[in-house]
Structure formats: structure tokens, C-alpha cells
C-alpha positions, 0 to 999 in steps of 0.5 A: 204163079202162087208161091209153092210154100204158100200152097203148102202152108194153105194145105196145112191149115187143113190138118187136124188142130192136134197136129198143129205143133207136130206134123204142121210145125215140122212141115212148115219149117222143112218146106220154108227151109229148102229155098232159104237153105239154097239162098244162103248157100249161094251167098256163102259159096266161096268154096265148092264144099260150102255151097254143097253142104247147103245143097245137101241140107236143102235135099234133106229138107225136100226128103223130109217133106216127102216123109211128112206128106206120105204120113199125111196121106197115110192119116187121110189129111190129104187126098191121095192124088194131091199127096202123089202130086206133092211127092213127085214135085219134092222128088223132082226138087231133090233130083235138081238139087242133086243134079246142081250139087254134082255139076256146080261147076257147069252152071 
């Protein structure tokens, strides 16, 4: 299975050059931040509050990606069906992270 981040980064290569330091850079940072924040939060999970902070930040990055993809869709950089699929995937990630944050003791 291909890495989700690699899939996003391949898609971002098709954006116009003038978006390189705007939408592309922000999208790469947000997409990479999600797994990095989860990993860092898990490593620093001495207290539930600390771990939840990292999960909240990861949820925020997932929401940021939804916004970036919706903007790219509106500008015609991504085909609508592909954009909708990616947006749905980020919604699922956000929901799963929210559930993990709310029920950490049960995992």
C-alpha cells in the first residue's frame, strides 16, 4: 500500500508553479504533521493532557487539509471526485482522532 503522504505529495506536484510557496507548501506541512504529531504525542504521553494536546493539533491539521483540498478543488487543481475522496478521508481521520482523544483510557 502506498503511503498517503506520498499520494498527496504526488498530487501537489500537479498544482501550478505559482502555488508552490503557498498552497503546496502549506499542504505538505499539514499532511506530514498529522502522523508526526500523533507519534510525538504518544512518545510524550506521561499525562493524558499532554497526549490530548498533540491529538488536538493533529485534528487541526486534518481540518486544515480539508480546507486546502476544498480550495484546490474550487480552483480546478484537483478533479472534483478526487477532491471529494480526499476530503472524506481527512474527515475519517479527524473523527478517529477525536474518538481516540475522547476515549484514550479504553485503548
